[in-house]
Every structure is written in structure tokens, then in C-alpha cells.
FIKOLZA-1660 file (N, C-alpha, C; in steps of 0.1 Angstrom, whole numbers, plus 5000, padded with zeros to 4 digits):
% residues 226
   i   px   py   pz ch aa at
   1 0458 1164 3611  A  M  N
   1 0447 1172 3618  A  M CA
   1 0433 1167 3622  A  M  C
   2 0425 1175 3628  A  C  N
   2 0411 1171 3626  A  C CA
   2 0402 1186 3627  A  C  C
   3 0399 1183 3611  A  G  N
   3 0393 1198 3605  A  G CA
   3 0377 1195 3608  A  G  C
   4 0372 1184 3608  A  R  N
   4 0356 1186 3603  A  R CA
   4 0353 1171 3616  A  R  C
   5 0339 1171 3621  A  F  N
   5 0336 1157 3628  A  F CA
   5 0317 1158 3628  A  F  C
   6 0311 1149 3633  A  A  N
   6 0301 1148 3635  A  A CA
   6 0291 1145 3649  A  A  C
   7 0282 1148 3655  A  L  N
   7 0276 1145 3668  A  L CA
   7 0262 1143 3666  A  L  C
   8 0259 1129 3662  A  T  N
   8 0244 1125 3658  A  T CA
   8 0238 1116 3669  A  T  C
   9 0247 1115 3680  A  H  N
   9 0241 1106 3694  A  H CA
   9 0230 1117 3701  A  H  C
  10 0223 1111 3706  A  S  N
  10 0210 1119 3712  A  S CA
  10 0216 1126 3727  A  S  C
  11 0210 1137 3730  A  A  N
  11 0211 1142 3743  A  A CA
  11 0211 1133 3757  A  A  C
  12 0202 1123 3755  A  E  N
  12 0202 1114 3760  A  E CA
  12 0213 1105 3766  A  E  C
  13 0219 1100 3754  A  D  N
  13 0233 1094 3752  A  D CA
  13 0243 1100 3756  A  D  C
  14 0245 1112 3755  A  L  N
  14 0255 1119 3758  A  L CA
  14 0256 1121 3769  A  L  C
  15 0243 1123 3778  A  A  N
  15 0244 1129 3792  A  A CA
  15 0247 1113 3803  A  A  C
  16 0240 1105 3797  A  R  N
  16 0245 1092 3800  A  R CA
  16 0263 1087 3804  A  R  C
  17 0263 1090 3790  A  W  N
  17 0282 1090 3785  A  W CA
  17 0288 1101 3793  A  W  C
  18 0288 1107 3790  A  F  N
  18 0296 1119 3801  A  F CA
  18 0292 1120 3815  A  F  C
  19 0279 1119 3819  A  G  N
  19 0275 1122 3834  A  G CA
  19 0280 1136 3837  A  G  C
  20 0274 1144 3823  A  A  N
  20 0277 1159 3827  A  A CA
  20 0266 1170 3827  A  A  C
  21 0251 1162 3832  A  G  N
  21 0243 1171 3833  A  G CA
  21 0232 1174 3824  A  G  C
  22 0225 1186 3825  A  E  N
  22 0217 1190 3809  A  E CA
  22 0229 1196 3801  A  E  C
  23 0221 1194 3788  A  I  N
  23 0228 1202 3779  A  I CA
  23 0220 1216 3775  A  I  C
  24 0232 1226 3778  A  P  N
  24 0225 1237 3777  A  P CA
  24 0220 1246 3765  A  P  C
  25 0207 1243 3765  A  L  N
  25 0200 1248 3752  A  L CA
  25 0187 1255 3753  A  L  C
  26 0183 1267 3746  A  A  N
  26 0174 1273 3748  A  A CA
  26 0161 1265 3752  A  A  C
  27 0149 1272 3760  A  P  N
  27 0142 1263 3763  A  P CA
  27 0132 1259 3747  A  P  C
  28 0124 1250 3751  A  G  N
  28 0118 1243 3740  A  G CA
  28 0127 1237 3728  A  G  C
  29 0138 1240 3726  A  L  N
  29 0152 1234 3717  A  L CA
  29 0156 1220 3718  A  L  C
  30 0154 1211 3711  A  A  N
  30 0163 1199 3713  A  A CA
  30 0177 1197 3706  A  A  C
  31 0186 1193 3711  A  L  N
  31 0199 1191 3708  A  L CA
  31 0193 1185 3689  A  L  C
  32 0200 1194 3680  A  P  N
  32 0201 1191 3671  A  P CA
  32 0216 1181 3662  A  P  C
  33 0210 1170 3655  A  L  N
  33 0217 1160 3648  A  L CA
  33 0227 1170 3639  A  L  C
  34 0241 1168 3641  A  R  N
  34 0251 1177 3631  A  R CA
  34 0257 1169 3624  A  R  C
  35 0258 1163 3613  A  Y  N
  35 0268 1157 3604  A  Y CA
  35 0280 1163 3598  A  Y  C
  36 0285 1175 3601  A  N  N
  36 0289 1181 3594  A  N CA
  36 0298 1194 3600  A  N  C
  37 0306 1194 3614  A  I  N
  37 0304 1202 3621  A  I CA
  37 0316 1209 3618  A  I  C
  38 0323 1222 3615  A  A  N
  38 0334 1227 3609  A  A CA
  38 0338 1238 3617  A  A  C
  39 0351 1242 3616  A  P  N
  39 0359 1253 3624  A  P CA
  39 0348 1265 3626  A  P  C
  40 0350 1275 3633  A  S  N
  40 0341 1287 3633  A  S CA
  40 0326 1283 3642  A  S  C
  41 0321 1270 3637  A  Q  N
  41 0308 1271 3643  A  Q CA
  41 0309 1265 3659  A  Q  C
  42 0297 1266 3667  A  P  N
  42 0299 1264 3679  A  P CA
  42 0296 1247 3682  A  P  C
  43 0303 1243 3691  A  L  N
  43 0303 1230 3694  A  L CA
  43 0300 1227 3709  A  L  C
  44 0296 1214 3714  A  L  N
  44 0294 1209 3723  A  L CA
  44 0305 1203 3729  A  L  C
  45 0307 1209 3744  A  A  N
  45 0323 1203 3751  A  A CA
  45 0318 1201 3766  A  A  C
  46 0327 1191 3771  A  V  N
  46 0325 1190 3785  A  V CA
  46 0334 1196 3795  A  V  C
  47 0333 1201 3801  A  R  N
  47 0344 1210 3812  A  R CA
  47 0343 1209 3827  A  R  C
  48 0351 1211 3835  A  V  N
  48 0348 1211 3850  A  V CA
  48 0340 1227 3851  A  V  C
  49 0329 1225 3863  A  E  N
  49 0324 1240 3867  A  E CA
  49 0319 1233 3883  A  E  C
  50 0326 1242 3888  A  H  N
  50 0322 1240 3905  A  H CA
  50 0325 1225 3910  A  H  C
  51 0338 1222 3903  A  G  N
  51 0341 1205 3909  A  G CA
  51 0333 1195 3900  A  G  C
  52 0324 1199 3893  A  S  N
  52 0318 1186 3886  A  S CA
  52 0318 1189 3868  A  S  C
  53 0317 1177 3863  A  P  N
  53 0320 1181 3845  A  P CA
  53 0303 1187 3844  A  P  C
  54 0305 1195 3832  A  R  N
  54 0293 1198 3829  A  R CA
  54 0295 1208 3813  A  R  C
  55 0283 1203 3806  A  F  N
  55 0282 1207 3791  A  F CA
  55 0284 1219 3793  A  F  C
  56 0291 1226 3778  A  A  N
  56 0292 1237 3777  A  A CA
  56 0289 1239 3762  A  A  C
  57 0288 1253 3755  A  L  N
  57 0285 1255 3742  A  L CA
  57 0302 1261 3741  A  L  C
  58 0312 1260 3731  A  L  N
  58 0320 1266 3726  A  L CA
  58 0320 1270 3710  A  L  C
  59 0327 1279 3707  A  R  N
  59 0334 1278 3693  A  R CA
  59 0345 1271 3689  A  R  C
  60 0345 1268 3676  A  W  N
  60 0356 1260 3677  A  W CA
  60 0369 1269 3668  A  W  C
  61 0378 1271 3675  A  G  N
  61 0391 1280 3670  A  G CA
  61 0396 1287 3685  A  G  C
  62 0405 1286 3687  A  L  N
  62 0408 1287 3704  A  L CA
  62 0416 1303 3700  A  L  C
  63 0410 1311 3710  A  V  N
  63 0416 1324 3706  A  V CA
  63 0423 1327 3724  A  V  C
  64 0431 1328 3724  A  P  N
  64 0442 1328 3740  A  P CA
  64 0438 1340 3743  A  P  C
  65 0435 1341 3757  A  S  N
  65 0432 1352 3766  A  S CA
  65 0436 1366 3763  A  S  C
  66 0450 1366 3759  A  W  N
  66 0461 1378 3757  A  W CA
  66 0458 1381 3739  A  W  C
  67 0452 1372 3729  A  A  N
  67 0448 1379 3718  A  A CA
  67 0444 1388 3716  A  A  C
  68 0450 1398 3706  A  K  N
  68 0444 1412 3703  A  K CA
  68 0432 1414 3693  A  K  C
  69 0433 1398 3687  A  D  N
  69 0424 1401 3675  A  D CA
  69 0417 1385 3675  A  D  C
  70 0402 1386 3677  A  P  N
  70 0400 1375 3678  A  P CA
  70 0399 1363 3667  A  P  C
  71 0403 1369 3656  A  A  N
  71 0405 1362 3639  A  A CA
  71 0417 1353 3643  A  A  C
  72 0422 1354 3654  A  M  N
  72 0434 1344 3656  A  M CA
  72 0432 1330 3656  A  M  C
  73 0416 1327 3664  A  G  N
  73 0411 1315 3663  A  G CA
  73 0408 1309 3652  A  G  C
  74 0410 1314 3638  A  Q  N
  74 0407 1307 3628  A  Q CA
  74 0416 1295 3624  A  Q  C
  75 0429 1299 3628  A  H  N
  75 0442 1292 3627  A  H CA
  75 0445 1284 3640  A  H  C
  76 0435 1284 3646  A  M  N
  76 0441 1275 3660  A  M CA
  76 0427 1265 3662  A  M  C
  77 0422 1255 3656  A  I  N
  77 0415 1245 3657  A  I CA
  77 0419 1233 3661  A  I  C
  78 0432 1230 3660  A  N  N
  78 0440 1216 3667  A  N CA
  78 0451 1226 3674  A  N  C
  79 0458 1215 3682  A  A  N
  79 0470 1219 3689  A  A CA
  79 0476 1205 3693  A  A  C
  80 0488 1206 3689  A  R  N
  80 0496 1192 3687  A  R CA
  80 0501 1189 3702  A  R  C
  81 0496 1178 3700  A  G  N
  81 0497 1172 3717  A  G CA
  81 0512 1173 3720  A  G  C
  82 0525 1171 3706  A  E  N
  82 0533 1170 3711  A  E CA
  82 0543 1184 3719  A  E  C
  83 0535 1195 3716  A  T  N
  83 0541 1208 3719  A  T CA
  83 0532 1215 3725  A  T  C
  84 0518 1212 3731  A  V  N
  84 0508 1220 3736  A  V CA
  84 0512 1224 3751  A  V  C
  85 0519 1218 3756  A  A  N
  85 0526 1219 3771  A  A CA
  85 0538 1234 3772  A  A  C
  86 0538 1242 3758  A  V  N
  86 0547 1250 3754  A  V CA
  86 0548 1258 3746  A  V  C
  87 0536 1257 3737  A  K  N
  87 0533 1265 3727  A  K CA
  87 0524 1276 3734  A  K  C
  88 0528 1288 3734  A  P  N
  88 0522 1302 3742  A  P CA
  88 0509 1299 3737  A  P  C
  89 0504 1296 3726  A  A  N
  89 0487 1299 3725  A  A CA
  89 0481 1289 3732  A  A  C
  90 0486 1278 3738  A  F  N
  90 0479 1265 3742  A  F CA
  90 0484 1264 3757  A  F  C
  91 0494 1270 3758  A  K  N
  91 0498 1261 3774  A  K CA
  91 0490 1265 3782  A  K  C
  92 0487 1278 3784  A  N  N
  92 0476 1282 3796  A  N CA
  92 0466 1273 3796  A  N  C
  93 0458 1270 3786  A  A  N
  93 0448 1262 3783  A  A CA
  93 0451 1249 3787  A  A  C
  94 0459 1246 3783  A  Y  N
  94 0465 1229 3789  A  Y CA
  94 0467 1228 3801  A  Y  C
  95 0474 1238 3808  A  R  N
  95 0478 1236 3825  A  R CA
  95 0459 1235 3828  A  R  C
  96 0455 1247 3826  A  H  N
  96 0440 1250 3830  A  H CA
  96 0428 1248 3829  A  H  C
  97 0427 1249 3817  A  H  N
  97 0414 1243 3806  A  H CA
  97 0411 1234 3802  A  H  C
  98 0415 1222 3802  A  R  N
  98 0413 1211 3791  A  R CA
  98 0398 1205 3797  A  R  C
  99 0392 1200 3783  A  C  N
  99 0381 1197 3783  A  C CA
  99 0378 1187 3774  A  C  C
 100 0368 1178 3774  A  L  N
 100 0362 1167 3761  A  L CA
 100 0353 1173 3754  A  L  C
 101 0358 1171 3740  A  I  N
 101 0350 1176 3729  A  I CA
 101 0341 1164 3724  A  I  C
 102 0326 1160 3726  A  P  N
 102 0318 1148 3722  A  P CA
 102 0318 1146 3709  A  P  C
 103 0320 1137 3701  A  A  N
 103 0317 1134 3685  A  A CA
 103 0309 1119 3681  A  A  C
 104 0306 1118 3677  A  S  N
 104 0298 1105 3670  A  S CA
 104 0311 1099 3661  A  S  C
 105 0318 1108 3652  A  G  N
 105 0329 1103 3644  A  G CA
 105 0338 1115 3639  A  G  C
 106 0346 1114 3632  A  F  N
 106 0357 1125 3628  A  F CA
 106 0355 1120 3610  A  F  C
 107 0360 1131 3605  A  Y  N
 107 0363 1130 3590  A  Y CA
 107 0377 1130 3591  A  Y  C
 108 0385 1124 3577  A  E  N
 108 0398 1128 3571  A  E CA
 108 0401 1126 3560  A  E  C
 109 0403 1130 3551  A  W  N
 109 0408 1131 3537  A  W CA
 109 0422 1127 3532  A  W  C
 110 0419 1117 3521  A  A  N
 110 0430 1109 3512  A  A CA
 110 0427 1119 3496  A  A  C
 111 0439 1118 3492  A  H  N
 111 0442 1119 3477  A  H CA
 111 0440 1113 3470  A  H  C
 112 0429 1108 3463  A  E  N
 112 0425 1100 3454  A  E CA
 112 0421 1104 3440  A  E  C
 113 0429 1099 3430  A  G  N
 113 0430 1102 3417  A  G CA
 113 0425 1121 3419  A  G  C
 114 0419 1124 3412  A  K  N
 114 0421 1141 3408  A  K CA
 114 0414 1148 3420  A  K  C
 115 0410 1141 3431  A  G  N
 115 0400 1149 3440  A  G CA
 115 0406 1141 3458  A  G  C
 116 0397 1147 3464  A  R  N
 116 0400 1145 3479  A  R CA
 116 0389 1136 3483  A  R  C
 117 0393 1122 3486  A  Q  N
 117 0382 1115 3493  A  Q CA
 117 0377 1115 3506  A  Q  C
 118 0367 1115 3511  A  P  N
 118 0363 1113 3528  A  P CA
 118 0363 1101 3534  A  P  C
 119 0371 1100 3546  A  Y  N
 119 0364 1089 3551  A  Y CA
 119 0360 1093 3564  A  Y  C
 120 0350 1086 3571  A  Y  N
 120 0344 1085 3583  A  Y CA
 120 0348 1077 3593  A  Y  C
 121 0355 1081 3603  A  F  N
 121 0363 1070 3615  A  F CA
 121 0352 1073 3626  A  F  C
 122 0344 1061 3634  A  S  N
 122 0335 1061 3645  A  S CA
 122 0342 1053 3656  A  S  C
 123 0333 1052 3667  A  G  N
 123 0336 1039 3678  A  G CA
 123 0334 1024 3673  A  G  C
 124 0342 1018 3677  A  N  N
 124 0339 1005 3672  A  N CA
 124 0326 0998 3678  A  N  C
 125 0323 1003 3691  A  R  N
 125 0312 1001 3699  A  R CA
 125 0296 1006 3698  A  R  C
 126 0298 1018 3688  A  G  N
 126 0289 1029 3686  A  G CA
 126 0285 1038 3695  A  G  C
 127 0296 1036 3704  A  T  N
 127 0293 1046 3716  A  T CA
 127 0299 1061 3713  A  T  C
 128 0298 1070 3721  A  P  N
 128 0304 1086 3718  A  P CA
 128 0317 1088 3717  A  P  C
 129 0327 1093 3711  A  L  N
 129 0338 1095 3713  A  L CA
 129 0342 1106 3721  A  L  C
 130 0353 1108 3730  A  A  N
 130 0357 1117 3736  A  A CA
 130 0368 1122 3732  A  A  C
 131 0371 1136 3724  A  M  N
 131 0382 1142 3718  A  M CA
 131 0388 1148 3729  A  M  C
 132 0399 1148 3729  A  A  N
 132 0406 1159 3742  A  A CA
 132 0405 1172 3737  A  A  C
 133 0402 1185 3743  A  G  N
 133 0401 1195 3740  A  G CA
 133 0407 1202 3747  A  G  C
 134 0412 1217 3745  A  L  N
 134 0413 1231 3753  A  L CA
 134 0405 1241 3750  A  L  C
 135 0404 1248 3758  A  W  N
 135 0392 1258 3758  A  W CA
 135 0398 1269 3768  A  W  C
 136 0394 1283 3762  A  E  N
 136 0402 1298 3763  A  E CA
 136 0384 1311 3768  A  E  C
 137 0389 1313 3777  A  H  N
 137 0380 1327 3777  A  H CA
 137 0384 1341 3773  A  H  C
 138 0380 1347 3766  A  W  N
 138 0385 1358 3754  A  W CA
 138 0377 1369 3756  A  W  C
 139 0380 1380 3764  A  L  N
 139 0376 1393 3766  A  L CA
 139 0381 1406 3761  A  L  C
 140 0371 1412 3750  A  G  N
 140 0374 1421 3744  A  G CA
 140 0377 1435 3748  A  G  C
 141 0383 1444 3744  A  P  N
 141 0383 1457 3750  A  P CA
 141 0369 1466 3746  A  P  C
 142 0358 1463 3740  A  D  N
 142 0347 1468 3742  A  D CA
 142 0338 1457 3749  A  D  C
 143 0343 1449 3758  A  G  N
 143 0339 1441 3766  A  G CA
 143 0327 1426 3763  A  G  C
 144 0330 1428 3752  A  S  N
 144 0325 1415 3743  A  S CA
 144 0336 1404 3751  A  S  C
 145 0328 1391 3750  A  E  N
 145 0329 1380 3761  A  E CA
 145 0331 1364 3747  A  E  C
 146 0341 1359 3747  A  M  N
 146 0340 1348 3741  A  M CA
 146 0346 1335 3743  A  M  C
 147 0340 1321 3743  A  E  N
 147 0346 1311 3750  A  E CA
 147 0350 1302 3736  A  E  C
 148 0363 1297 3734  A  T  N
 148 0365 1290 3723  A  T CA
 148 0374 1277 3725  A  T  C
 149 0377 1269 3716  A  C  N
 149 0385 1256 3717  A  C CA
 149 0393 1254 3706  A  C  C
 150 0401 1243 3710  A  A  N
 150 0407 1235 3700  A  A CA
 150 0406 1221 3704  A  A  C
 151 0408 1212 3691  A  I  N
 151 0408 1198 3695  A  I CA
 151 0425 1196 3696  A  I  C
 152 0431 1185 3704  A  V  N
 152 0443 1180 3707  A  V CA
 152 0445 1171 3699  A  V  C
 153 0459 1171 3688  A  T  N
 153 0458 1159 3679  A  T CA
 153 0471 1154 3685  A  T  C
 154 0472 1139 3678  A  T  N
 154 0487 1132 3681  A  T CA
 154 0487 1124 3670  A  T  C
 155 0502 1117 3669  A  Q  N
 155 0505 1110 3658  A  Q CA
 155 0493 1099 3653  A  Q  C
 156 0487 1097 3641  A  A  N
 156 0476 1087 3638  A  A CA
 156 0480 1073 3639  A  A  C
 157 0472 1062 3644  A  N  N
 157 0474 1050 3647  A  N CA
 157 0475 1042 3634  A  N  C
 158 0474 1026 3635  A  K  N
 158 0474 1023 3617  A  K CA
 158 0463 1021 3610  A  K  C
 159 0449 1022 3619  A  T  N
 159 0440 1025 3611  A  T CA
 159 0440 1038 3603  A  T  C
 160 0448 1047 3609  A  L  N
 160 0442 1060 3599  A  L CA
 160 0453 1065 3592  A  L  C
 161 0466 1059 3596  A  K  N
 161 0480 1062 3589  A  K CA
 161 0478 1064 3573  A  K  C
 162 0472 1050 3566  A  P  N
 162 0471 1052 3551  A  P CA
 162 0463 1064 3549  A  P  C
 163 0452 1071 3557  A  I  N
 163 0447 1085 3550  A  I CA
 163 0451 1097 3554  A  I  C
 164 0457 1097 3567  A  H  N
 164 0465 1112 3574  A  H CA
 164 0472 1107 3585  A  H  C
 165 0485 1115 3587  A  D  N
 165 0493 1111 3596  A  D CA
 165 0489 1118 3613  A  D  C
 166 0481 1124 3611  A  R  N
 166 0472 1127 3624  A  R CA
 166 0457 1124 3626  A  R  C
 167 0458 1125 3644  A  M  N
 167 0442 1118 3646  A  M CA
 167 0439 1133 3658  A  M  C
 168 0427 1131 3662  A  P  N
 168 0424 1137 3675  A  P CA
 168 0429 1127 3689  A  P  C
 169 0435 1131 3697  A  V  N
 169 0437 1125 3711  A  V CA
 169 0422 1121 3716  A  V  C
 170 0416 1108 3718  A  L  N
 170 0406 1101 3724  A  L CA
 170 0408 1095 3735  A  L  C
 171 0402 1105 3746  A  I  N
 171 0402 1101 3755  A  I CA
 171 0391 1088 3763  A  I  C
 172 0401 1078 3767  A  P  N
 172 0388 1066 3772  A  P CA
 172 0378 1070 3788  A  P  C
 173 0371 1063 3783  A  R  N
 173 0357 1068 3795  A  R CA
 173 0366 1068 3807  A  R  C
 174 0372 1057 3809  A  E  N
 174 0377 1054 3825  A  E CA
 174 0388 1066 3827  A  E  C
 175 0390 1074 3819  A  R  N
 175 0405 1083 3821  A  R CA
 175 0396 1098 3818  A  R  C
 176 0382 1101 3820  A  F  N
 176 0374 1115 3816  A  F CA
 176 0380 1123 3830  A  F  C
 177 0381 1116 3840  A  A  N
 177 0381 1127 3854  A  A CA
 177 0399 1132 3849  A  A  C
 178 0405 1123 3848  A  A  N
 178 0420 1125 3845  A  A CA
 178 0422 1136 3837  A  A  C
 179 0420 1135 3826  A  W  N
 179 0418 1144 3815  A  W CA
 179 0417 1161 3822  A  W  C
 180 0403 1157 3827  A  L  N
 180 0394 1170 3834  A  L CA
 180 0399 1176 3845  A  L  C
 181 0408 1172 3853  A  D  N
 181 0414 1174 3863  A  D CA
 181 0421 1185 3865  A  D  C
 182 0420 1194 3869  A  H  N
 182 0427 1209 3867  A  H CA
 182 0432 1212 3882  A  H  C
 183 0433 1203 3891  A  S  N
 183 0442 1207 3901  A  S CA
 183 0455 1209 3903  A  S  C
 184 0461 1219 3910  A  P  N
 184 0474 1219 3908  A  P CA
 184 0487 1211 3903  A  P  C
 185 0492 1211 3893  A  G  N
 185 0502 1198 3887  A  G CA
 185 0498 1185 3880  A  G  C
 186 0484 1188 3880  A  A  N
 186 0474 1174 3874  A  A CA
 186 0477 1175 3861  A  A  C
 187 0480 1187 3853  A  W  N
 187 0487 1187 3839  A  W CA
 187 0499 1181 3836  A  W  C
 188 0505 1175 3845  A  T  N
 188 0517 1170 3840  A  T CA
 188 0515 1153 3839  A  T  C
 189 0503 1152 3844  A  H  N
 189 0502 1137 3842  A  H CA
 189 0490 1137 3829  A  H  C
 190 0489 1145 3825  A  A  N
 190 0478 1145 3814  A  A CA
 190 0484 1142 3801  A  A  C
 191 0497 1142 3801  A  A  N
 191 0507 1141 3789  A  A CA
 191 0506 1124 3785  A  A  C
 192 0501 1118 3797  A  E  N
 192 0502 1103 3794  A  E CA
 192 0488 1099 3786  A  E  C
 193 0482 1111 3783  A  L  N
 193 0468 1102 3775  A  L CA
 193 0469 1110 3763  A  L  C
 194 0483 1114 3759  A  L  N
 194 0483 1124 3741  A  L CA
 194 0493 1111 3736  A  L  C
 195 0484 1101 3731  A  V  N
 195 0487 1089 3721  A  V CA
 195 0475 1085 3714  A  V  C
 196 0482 1078 3708  A  P  N
 196 0470 1074 3695  A  P CA
 196 0460 1064 3702  A  P  C
 197 0449 1061 3699  A  S  N
 197 0441 1053 3703  A  S CA
 197 0443 1039 3701  A  S  C
 198 0439 1027 3706  A  P  N
 198 0442 1016 3699  A  P CA
 198 0438 1009 3683  A  P  C
 199 0448 1003 3680  A  E  N
 199 0442 0998 3664  A  E CA
 199 0428 0996 3662  A  E  C
 200 0422 0987 3670  A  D  N
 200 0410 0984 3674  A  D CA
 200 0395 0992 3673  A  D  C
 201 0401 1003 3680  A  A  N
 201 0389 1015 3684  A  A CA
 201 0382 1021 3678  A  A  C
 202 0387 1021 3664  A  L  N
 202 0381 1030 3649  A  L CA
 202 0374 1023 3637  A  L  C
 203 0361 1025 3635  A  V  N
 203 0359 1017 3623  A  V CA
 203 0360 1027 3610  A  V  C
 204 0365 1024 3604  A  K  N
 204 0365 1031 3591  A  K CA
 204 0355 1034 3578  A  K  C
 205 0349 1042 3574  A  I  N
 205 0339 1043 3563  A  I CA
 205 0342 1049 3549  A  I  C
 206 0343 1046 3540  A  K  N
 206 0343 1058 3526  A  K CA
 206 0333 1063 3526  A  K  C
 207 0331 1073 3527  A  V  N
 207 0318 1083 3522  A  V CA
 207 0317 1095 3508  A  V  C
 208 0306 1099 3508  A  S  N
 208 0304 1103 3497  A  S CA
 208 0313 1117 3497  A  S  C
 209 0317 1125 3486  A  T  N
 209 0323 1140 3489  A  T CA
 209 0311 1150 3489  A  T  C
 210 0298 1147 3493  A  Y  N
 210 0294 1154 3495  A  Y CA
 210 0295 1163 3506  A  Y  C
 211 0303 1158 3516  A  V  N
 211 0307 1161 3533  A  V CA
 211 0317 1172 3528  A  V  C
 212 0326 1171 3518  A  N  N
 212 0336 1179 3513  A  N CA
 212 0332 1192 3516  A  N  C
 213 0318 1198 3514  A  H  N
 213 0319 1212 3515  A  H CA
 213 0311 1217 3527  A  H  C
 214 0318 1223 3535  A  P  N
 214 0313 1228 3548  A  P CA
 214 0298 1232 3552  A  P  C
 215 0293 1238 3541  A  A  N
 215 0281 1242 3542  A  A CA
 215 0269 1230 3543  A  A  C
 216 0275 1217 3536  A  H  N
 216 0264 1204 3539  A  H CA
 216 0263 1201 3550  A  H  C
 217 0251 1196 3551  A  E  N
 217 0245 1190 3561  A  E CA
 217 0236 1178 3562  A  E  C
 218 0235 1172 3571  A  G  N
 218 0223 1160 3571  A  G CA
 218 0229 1146 3568  A  G  C
 219 0223 1135 3568  A  P  N
 219 0228 1119 3567  A  P CA
 219 0231 1122 3554  A  P  C
 220 0230 1127 3545  A  A  N
 220 0237 1125 3530  A  A CA
 220 0256 1129 3532  A  A  C
 221 0259 1134 3542  A  C  N
 221 0275 1134 3544  A  C CA
 221 0279 1120 3548  A  C  C
 222 0269 1110 3556  A  L  N
 222 0274 1095 3559  A  L CA
 222 0274 1090 3550  A  L  C
 223 0268 1092 3535  A  A  N
 223 0257 1082 3523  A  A CA
 223 0277 1075 3521  A  A  C
 224 0277 1061 3516  A  P  N
 224 0286 1053 3515  A  P CA
 224 0290 1059 3500  A  P  C
 225 0302 1062 3496  A  A  N
 225 0308 1062 3486  A  A CA
 225 0308 1053 3475  A  A  C
 226 0302 1058 3461  A  K  N
 226 0296 1050 3453  A  K CA
 226 0309 1048 3445  A  K  C
% end
């Protein structure tokens, strides 16, 4: 699974890499550096709007449009690539609402000794990662609205397998358009992208257990383990 990640690239770097225009922030606010993004928190995504990729802010934990209780999203932070086309909670988003979720890196935990040891995985070239995502729009009976998302996962590659058996699907830059394409029938080709990343695509770092607590933030989350 993917249950925590970081986004520490600048807004300028993200705009250049994803070609998605300006990031939607309140006037006068800068994009914060985030070292410990957790489920239920807002995150940055890229989706197609009016035919072009655009940044959007979504809440992590997908709530299907038909859900009666938005709390359902607490259990929908990841979507397995093997079943995403048929599982009721995800199949509509997979066909019509695919997105990219920018990350500088993500965390996975290994059971070592008596505790859980975190590892941080980032791109081998220092460029942003693009995790495959799905998003949905939910309208409550009281008129409240919510846009939420989930990260698509697949089997771990050899770099991750000693730590965890799953990893986020990482979309190469040259395939961004293919993943975001929501024209009729395009979803049938998206399955080609639901594969582990190449073995040499990621760098692994053993980091401090400070990141284990979802309330912790800041560069200390990436401090090397002692």
C-alpha cells in the first residue's frame, strides 16, 4: 500500500514537470513543503479540465459518488491495480476520473526488531514522482460537496519487495497524457501502465522513526536513521 508520502519540490518545479499551469492557492500563500502527507489530508493532484492538465486540491481517501456516508473514504486511500476496473468503489473513477498525484517520495515500513522501521523512496534523478490516482466528486444530501482521491498500487519491484509487497503505480513523464486521457474507451489502454516501476527508478533511504507519527512534519521526517 501507500499510506504516507512527501512533496518538497517547489511550485515552479512542479509546474514545469507536469505542465499543468498554476497551483490553486489562496492569494499570498506559497505551496508549503510537506514531509508527511497522510490519509484524510488535502493533497495536490493533476487532472484534465477543459481538455488540458490542471492542478487541483483533493482530499486523500476516495468517496464514491454513490456513497451515503463520506466516512467511507477512510478505507479507500489505495486502489489495487489488479481489480480497479471492476471494484464498485473505483471502477467509475478508473474509467472517467484518472489523475496524477505528485510526490517527491513515499514511505514504506518494515518490521525490524520490536518496531516499524520507515524507509523513504524517491526518484533516482531527483525529479518529482507521478503516482497514478483516481478522483471522485461527492455531493451530500445537504448540498455539501467533496472531491477525493485514491492512489493506485501494484506489486512491488525488487527495490521495494524486501520492505513491502506493494508500491504505488508510478507513471513515466512520457505517459502522463495516456493516463489522464478520459476519452471514450481510453481506460482500456490505461491497464498497460499498472505495472511496477523499473528496478533502478527509485532510491531507498532508511529514515528516522520520527515520521511514524502522522502528526509530525518537517525535515526531521527525512533524517537518516541512527
